[in-house]
N, CA, C and O atoms as a DFTB+ gen file, in Angstrom:
184 C
 N C O
     1  1      27.048      15.934     -12.545
     2  2      25.679      15.434     -12.638
     3  2      24.815      16.537     -13.256
     4  3      24.734      17.652     -12.741
     5  1      24.188      16.196     -14.348
     6  2      23.354      17.183     -15.027
     7  2      21.951      17.171     -14.441
     8  3      21.600      16.307     -13.637
     9  1      21.172      18.133     -14.856
    10  2      19.793      18.224     -14.362
    11  2      18.973      17.022     -14.820
    12  3      18.140      16.518     -14.067
    13  1      19.200      16.562     -16.041
    14  2      18.442      15.400     -16.523
    15  2      18.768      14.149     -15.707
    16  3      17.883      13.332     -15.455
    17  1      20.025      13.991     -15.293
    18  2      20.377      12.865     -14.423
    19  2      19.673      12.979     -13.078
    20  3      19.196      11.985     -12.532
    21  1      19.612      14.180     -12.554
    22  2      18.947      14.405     -11.277
    23  2      17.451      14.108     -11.375
    24  3      16.871      13.498     -10.476
    25  1      16.838      14.540     -12.465
    26  2      15.409      14.275     -12.669
    27  2      15.163      12.777     -12.803
    28  3      14.186      12.256     -12.265
    29  1      16.039      12.091     -13.513
    30  2      15.899      10.640     -13.677
    31  2      16.028       9.936     -12.333
    32  3      15.294       8.990     -12.050
    33  1      16.956      10.395     -11.509
    34  2      17.150       9.820     -10.179
    35  2      15.918      10.052      -9.303
    36  3      15.470       9.145      -8.601
    37  1      15.379      11.256      -9.346
    38  2      14.170      11.558      -8.574
    39  2      12.987      10.728      -9.059
    40  3      12.163      10.299      -8.251
    41  1      12.894      10.498     -10.358
    42  2      11.811       9.671     -10.895
    43  2      11.930       8.239     -10.387
    44  3      10.924       7.601     -10.080
    45  1      13.144       7.739     -10.299
    46  2      13.345       6.386      -9.772
    47  2      12.912       6.302      -8.311
    48  3      12.245       5.350      -7.907
    49  1      13.296       7.302      -7.525
    50  2      12.862       7.324      -6.126
    51  2      11.344       7.427      -6.022
    52  3      10.741       6.804      -5.147
    53  1      10.725       8.199      -6.896
    54  2       9.270       8.351      -6.881
    55  2       8.593       7.023      -7.200
    56  3       7.579       6.685      -6.590
    57  1       9.142       6.271      -8.145
    58  2       8.568       4.959      -8.470
    59  2       8.648       4.015      -7.279
    60  3       7.687       3.305      -6.984
    61  1       9.773       4.003      -6.602
    62  2       9.930       3.131      -5.435
    63  2       8.967       3.549      -4.331
    64  3       8.318       2.702      -3.718
    65  1       8.871       4.846      -4.075
    66  2       7.971       5.336      -3.026
    67  2       6.520       5.005      -3.362
    68  3       5.755       4.608      -2.483
    69  1       6.139       5.164      -4.626
    70  2       4.773       4.862      -5.049
    71  2       4.474       3.376      -4.866
    72  3       3.387       3.010      -4.420
    73  1       5.435       2.525      -5.208
    74  2       5.249       1.084      -5.039
    75  2       5.086       0.729      -3.566
    76  3       4.235      -0.089      -3.216
    77  1       5.887       1.331      -2.709
    78  2       5.788       1.062      -1.272
    79  2       4.425       1.496      -0.744
    80  3       3.815       0.787       0.055
    81  1       3.947       2.652      -1.183
    82  2       2.634       3.133      -0.742
    83  2       1.534       2.191      -1.223
    84  3       0.606       1.898      -0.469
    85  1       1.619       1.713      -2.460
    86  2       0.613       0.774      -2.962
    87  2       0.603      -0.520      -2.154
    88  3      -0.464      -1.042      -1.831
    89  1       1.769      -1.035      -1.829
    90  2       1.843      -2.260      -1.026
    91  2       1.247      -2.021       0.357
    92  3       0.534      -2.877       0.880
    93  1       1.533      -0.866       0.951
    94  2       0.998      -0.536       2.273
    95  2      -0.527      -0.446       2.240
    96  3      -1.204      -0.959       3.131
    97  1      -1.062       0.208       1.210
    98  2      -2.515       0.341       1.089
    99  2      -3.157      -1.031       0.887
   100  3      -4.195      -1.319       1.482
   101  1      -2.555      -1.873       0.061
   102  2      -3.095      -3.216      -0.152
   103  2      -3.072      -4.016       1.152
   104  3      -4.014      -4.752       1.445
   105  1      -2.008      -3.875       1.929
   106  2      -1.903      -4.566       3.212
   107  2      -2.993      -4.097       4.172
   108  3      -3.637      -4.909       4.837
   109  1      -3.195      -2.768       4.240
   110  2      -4.220      -2.227       5.131
   111  2      -5.614      -2.682       4.707
   112  3      -6.442      -3.015       5.555
   113  1      -5.879      -2.700       3.401
   114  2      -7.187      -3.147       2.921
   115  2      -7.403      -4.620       3.253
   116  3      -8.509      -5.014       3.622
   117  1      -6.367      -5.428       3.127
   118  2      -6.472      -6.842       3.476
   119  2      -6.784      -7.036       4.946
   120  3      -7.602      -7.882       5.306
   121  1      -6.132      -6.255       5.797
   122  2      -6.416      -6.352       7.235
   123  2      -7.833      -5.895       7.553
   124  3      -8.492      -6.472       8.417
   125  1      -8.307      -4.862       6.860
   126  2      -9.667      -4.379       7.074
   127  2     -10.686      -5.440       6.677
   128  3     -11.644      -5.691       7.409
   129  1     -10.481      -6.061       5.521
   130  2     -11.388      -7.117       5.071
   131  2     -11.364      -8.282       6.048
   132  3     -12.411      -8.854       6.353
   133  1     -10.191      -8.641       6.540
   134  2     -10.074      -9.730       7.503
   135  2     -10.826      -9.400       8.792
   136  3     -11.540     -10.246       9.330
   137  1     -10.668      -8.183       9.283
   138  2     -11.359      -7.778      10.512
   139  2     -12.871      -7.775      10.314
   140  3     -13.619      -8.205      11.191
   141  1     -13.314      -7.291       9.163
   142  2     -14.755      -7.275       8.906
   143  2     -15.317      -8.688       8.797
   144  3     -16.404      -8.961       9.306
   145  1     -14.593      -9.583       8.142
   146  2     -15.094     -10.954       8.015
   147  2     -15.142     -11.643       9.373
   148  3     -16.066     -12.411       9.641
   149  1     -14.161     -11.381      10.232
   150  2     -14.200     -11.959      11.582
   151  2     -15.388     -11.420      12.369
   152  3     -16.054     -12.164      13.090
   153  1     -15.651     -10.124      12.227
   154  2     -16.774      -9.520      12.935
   155  2     -18.098     -10.111      12.444
   156  3     -19.000     -10.368      13.242
   157  1     -18.212     -10.324      11.140
   158  2     -19.437     -10.909      10.585
   159  2     -19.608     -12.343      11.086
   160  3     -20.719     -12.753      11.422
   161  1     -18.508     -13.111      11.137
   162  2     -18.596     -14.482      11.641
   163  2     -19.047     -14.492      13.092
   164  3     -19.870     -15.324      13.474
   165  1     -18.521     -13.582      13.909
   166  2     -18.904     -13.528      15.322
   167  2     -20.368     -13.166      15.481
   168  3     -21.034     -13.696      16.371
   169  1     -20.890     -12.280      14.646
   170  2     -22.300     -11.909      14.745
   171  2     -23.199     -13.064      14.320
   172  3     -24.279     -13.241      14.883
   173  1     -22.771     -13.853      13.335
   174  2     -23.585     -14.983      12.887
   175  2     -23.628     -16.083      13.938
   176  3     -24.636     -16.779      14.058
   177  1     -22.551     -16.250      14.701
   178  2     -22.509     -17.284      15.732
   179  2     -23.407     -16.945      16.914
   180  3     -23.912     -17.850      17.578
   181  1     -23.614     -15.675      17.187
   182  2     -24.422     -15.263      18.353
   183  2     -25.891     -15.479      18.167
   184  3     -26.677     -15.178      19.065
């Protein structure tokens, strides 16, 4: 295994890790928006 193969392999892992982090951040933002909208609905009902 040459150094270029190793670098290519690490780049592939980095792409997968970056994609997972983006999905996690999008999920967290969606939950935050959902929680805020529920809180706003509860305040309007009171």
